[in-house]
C-alpha positions, -999 to 999 in steps of 0.1 A, spaced: 0 0 0 14 33 -10 10 62 14 24 97 16 43 105 48 60 139 54 70 136 91 101 157 89 89 190 76 59 211 69 58 248 62 22 258 65 -14 251 72 -48 255 89 -79 258 107 -96 285 86 -128 287 107 -108 292 139 -84 316 122 -113 337 109 -129 339 144 -96 349 160 -90 375 133 -124 391 138 -119 390 176 -85 407 176 -96 433 150 -126 443 171 -109 441 204 -80 463 192 -60 455 223 -25 467 230 -10 434 240 16 448 264 -3 478 277 -11 474 314 -39 500 313 -57 476 288 -48 444 305 -51 453 342 -77 477 358 -52 485 385 -26 497 360 0 471 373 19 453 347 3 420 338 24 390 327 -6 372 312 2 379 275 36 394 275 61 399 303 67 436 298 50 466 314 42 484 282 54 488 246 67 522 255 88 509 283 99 479 263 110 501 234 132 521 258 147 490 275 154 472 242 161 500 218 196 486 211 179 454 198 155 473 174 158 458 139 165 479 108 134 494 93 129 485 57 113 512 34 93 484 18 85 451 34 49 440 32 34 416 57 24 387 35 17 350 39 49 340 21 57 306 6 47 272 21 79 252 21 106 279 19 116 297 52 120 335 56 155 348 63 143 377 86 137 370 123 108 384 144 118 415 164 120 412 201 84 416 216 68 402 184 54 367 179 30 348 157 9 316 155 8 299 121 -13 268 117 -9 249 83 -29 222 65 -15 199 38 -38 172 23 -16 146 7 -36 129 -21 -22 101 -43 -44 93 -73 -56 57 -76 -54 50 -39 -83 54 -16 -64 71 12 -54 106 24 -32 121 51 -40 156 65 -9 171 80 -15 201 103 16 216 120 10 245 144 39 269 144 48 293 172 76 318 164 90 342 191 115 370 185 144 368 210 164 398 201 201 397 191 190 386 156 176 354 170 142 337 168 128 305 183 102 284 164 83 253 174 61 231 153 35 208 169 20 186 140 -15 171 142 -21 143 117 -54 127 105 -48 96 83 -76 78 65 -77 46 45 -108 36 25 -118 2 12 -95 -8 -16 -99 -45 -28 -70 -41 -53 -47 -36 -22 -64 -63 -2 -81 -37 21 -116 -49 31 -126 -21 55 -119 15 61 -96 28 89 -86 62 103 -64 75 130 -57 110 145 -28 120 167 5 140 171 34 136 148 71 144 153 78 177 171 101 202 154 122 229 171 142 256 153 165 285 162 170 311 135 200 334 134 198 363 110 233 372 96 225 401 73 195 423 65 184 433 31 207 462 21 184 478 -5 148 467 -11 148 483 -46 182 472 -60 183 436 -72 221 432 -68 222 445 -32 230 421 -4 200 400 6 188 389 40 207 358 50 201 335 80 210 301 94 186 278 112 195 250 136 167 224 137 159 194 159 131 168 156 118 147 184 100 114 175 68 121 194 46 104 167 36 68 171 57 44 150 58 11 170 31 -15 180 11 -8 148 -22 -26 143 -25 -45 110 -63 -36 110 -54 1 107 -35 -4 74 -8 20 84 -30 49 95 -19 46 131 17 54 121 22 91 129 60 94 130 92 77 118 109 71 152 142 91 146 158 120 163 170 144 136 193 174 134 195 199 106 212 230 94 198 253 68 208 284 49 180 309 41 180 339 17 154 365 9 157 395 -14 132 423 -18 130 440 -52 98 460 -51 72 447 -60 88 413 -60 105 390 -34 128 360 -39 133 332 -14 158 303 -12 164 276 14 189 247 13 197 224 41 210 190 53 194 167 78 211 140 98 186 112 108 197 91 138 192 53 138 161 39 154 146 4 161 114 -1 141 91 -31 140 63 -49 121 42 -28 97 66 2 98 64 24 66 97 41 57 101 78 48 94 72 11 58 64 20 59 32 -1 81 5 14 66 -13 44 80 -39 67 58 -71 69 35 -75 98 47 -111 103 83 -101 113 92 -112 148 122 -90 156 129 -53 153 150 -37 126 179 -14 135 170 12 109 196 36 94 181 63 71 204 80 45 214 116 45 185 139 37 189 170 15 162 197 15 159 225 -10 131 251 -18 127 285 -33 100 309 -43 91 340 -64 65 363 -49 47 392 -66 30 416 -42 1 432 -62 -11 454 -33 13 463 -4 -14 475 20 -34 442 18 -4 419 13 -22 406 -17 -3 387 -44 7 353 -58 37 330 -55 54 303 -76 74 279 -54 96 248 -59 104 222 -33 123 190 -32 140 164 -10 165 136 -16 174 108 8 206 90 -1 218 55 5 244 66 30 242 83 64 269 109 70 276 97 105 262 62 107 274 45 75 254 26 49 216 30 51 193 0 52 162 23 46 153 29 9 166 60 -9 142 83 -26 137 118 -41 110 141 -54 105 176 -68 73 197 -67 61 230 -80 34 250 -62 13 280 -73 0 300 -43 -21 331 -35 -21 353 -5 -40 381 13 -37 400 46 -69 408 65 -74 422 90 -44 444 98 -39 469 126 -8 483 143 -8 455 168 -24 426 150 -25 412 115 -37 380 99 -22 367 66 -40 340 45 -25 317 19 -37 289 -3 -21 268 -30 -15 233 -44 18 214 -47 21 195 -80 45 166 -86 71 171 -113 95 143 -105 96 114 -81 119 84 -76 107 56 -53 81 82 -40 43 86 -44 30 108 -72 12 131 -48 -10 162 -52 -12 184 -22 -38 212 -16 -25 235 11 -38 264 33 -26 286 61 -35 316 83 -8 334 102 -18 355 133 8 382 140 11 400 173 33 430 169 55 444 196 70 479 198 94 473 169 67 461 145 70 432 121 97 429 95 98 466 86 61 472 87 
């Protein structure tokens, strides 16, 4: 049985109904998130939403950490798979739920991957991100695969943590040859998704992770050239060995261990290379409205950089994704950016031919230094 699994990454997604409700609430409430007169009738500083007395006090205390103000840097949804080189300013943060629905034609199955991203600006050109993925797998009746009943499973996948370090800021947002924003990210994955003691009657839907601790390093670039933006991300991921058992589906989403095996397999995945890039055309700066064309690919080799020859299958794929975006509502303190698109398969080797509708809403809470030049 072929199935699409993307436990390692995810760049966007979402609960549009909940996002719409929160957007309307924050627009109407028009709260100043760090203003004690708003949060506390007594006027005392409240730590409930942010541990600072007020934006005014915070801007004085952390003025040395204020980011450079770009003359043009619209708050947009951005690409789904390619990271952004700029970091959040200290005092700013955002929530970004994503939804990716992996669909493989000819197979009565789907996998809805929903990572919830939290990003917090730390100052000193640093940002901390965490991704908590929710997964809903479904398998329908498929006599050609020997599947005589439907099955579904919902749970948490592998948890992802990231520290971003911005090395340079965009030198000139109108000049294409000026120095772009460049950043490094240091990533770590924890195998919090189920991958052992799988039930044969669930046909693989109860597998929500791949059982490996992973470490990655990425280089990110973004260049503004009004009204366009260009993104690039390239990285390498080391996958640590793990012991897996009967029914386990490898990272390629195709190869599965038999359920009748009696002992575990000491699995070694190969080295994983990740690359993505995007072109963005902002049609309306005020509303962050525009479109994107994005590419994305991964390749897992037959050799692990630290652990020798791999006994997990090697695979690779390359996708293209057209996307659209819009920002609404947007105030000085809060903005919501919306994005939708579909990832289309161009090339795959030992990997499912998968079509992936995608959606996201990003809820930004701006501190005293704003968000990326806004």
